[in-house]
C-alpha angles and dihedrals in degrees: 000000000000091000089049092052091045090056091051092049089050093047096047092043091052092047093051091045090052095047096048091041090056090049093048098045091040091055091045092051092047096051093045087053092045094049092049095044098055117123126199110269117251100195114093094221090058093048091048090049091057099254108159098188144355139190132198121216138172122215139148094010097308145086122244129196112196118190133189122203122220090231115342138320119268090253126024112240119246091238117046117177119218128197114210112093089076089060096043094047092048091054095043093050090046092050089049089055091045090054094042098049112015100032099030091047098026092144088062107035107018112031122066111179090200088062099038130335100233126168116237094251091048093049092051093044093051091048092053089048090055091052094051096036094049091059095042093052094043093048091048091053092049092051092046095051099033110141090358120086114345090182092056090047091051091050093049092048089050091051091047092052091044090055089048090052092050093046096047092049090053092049106041143028113286092251093048092045092053093049092047090049088054090047091053091053092042090052090052090049096050092042088055088057096043101041103029119013101043097039088051091052093047089053091052091052093046092049091052093046091050093047096241132122117258130219110260089215089084092060092044093051092046092050092049094051091044091055091048090051092054091054090050095054101082095047088050092049090050091053092048091061098032094094088072092059114061091177087077108041092031094054119118090243095036094151090058090049089052093050092046093049090048092050090048092050094048092046093050091048090049089056091053091049090050089049091059088064096047089116089069090058100045093271094305128125125189110243093208098102092046092047090049090051093048093046091052090049091049090050092052091048092050093045093052096044113126114261122239111267118260094182117130096185096102116153114266096200141352093268092054090045092052092048091049093049089050090056091048092048090051090055092047093048090052100041107025114023094071085077104018099063134099087258110023117213095200111102115253097028112097090172135019110279110263088353091283113150125188100174098111135041089249092053092047093051091047092058104042095117094053091042093055092053094045095047097041092053090045090233092128137092081042109248084351086268091161092053100238108189124229089245092054092047091052092047092056093041093050089051090051093048090053090058098268097276115203 
């Protein structure tokens, strides 16, 4: 029953995380587009009212006219919509999942003794330090370089996150490192909302309600952090789906793959942001950020491409093939079937991971492609909990490279 309830907690947590994440990122994307698409108002009454920009849109069978004031309207409206619970709920649900899966089952999903033999308390403590430390360092950099050099700040933040990616991949399993990297960025994003953006907006509203002028620095800081958040979104989304793709987090240079994918995501997002302002450049947008992002992606794809087999262990005849398959099946039965069976016997797995079963010859032969990726990247057995030896791994891989003769 506990495994059944655990599955439901994981399912509902993921569902909530996905829903609120869509709402948060959707709102972020929309407002970045809106802010960059504003045109100076032409109607005198809007100019006199203090409107700094407006944009017209059509959607869902209706016309919309969004306006942004230079400072604030003459009178605050009775109903003022805020956007922050999407961010808070996304982070809270993500942290719940982090605790449920990666902290609660750290020995399975977070710790890899072949990377570093950490105790469970140490692994969790270091992870929490990364979450807090990432925000503190980032916030310090933003405050130090505020209204100075945004380009230098961006470079320093990129260096900080690259160091974090390298360190995490040298401390934890690839899968755990990637998720923690996303959690570090996600924590920075939600902290930007909680500590900078929303407090600044509240100060603006208070100042207007009290009839006093407000310091424009609040708006400038909020805008800066909001722009940073939009560049973080694609790297975070990549990390959210990365656990399905062992070829990335299981790569030998997985930290470099993580950095490259993050750079590609940020570059592609930068191109979209630039495209929102195409009206300022006669409708033209430089393709350079997009090209950089695509080149980096192509480079990662090429670097991770499977190498041509150099194995010379091909089966000489059917008897030799059958004997070899029997040896492979014996290894799989000992090291893999405890989880990949209709009814797993390994604690914590109420069902075979991803529905993959390896308990029969037919099931083994139907999953050879996935097996080769998982074994070559050393992702499976997960955390090597069943103690597969290097010799056993190479025996199965050689059989797979030879076309899985039976």
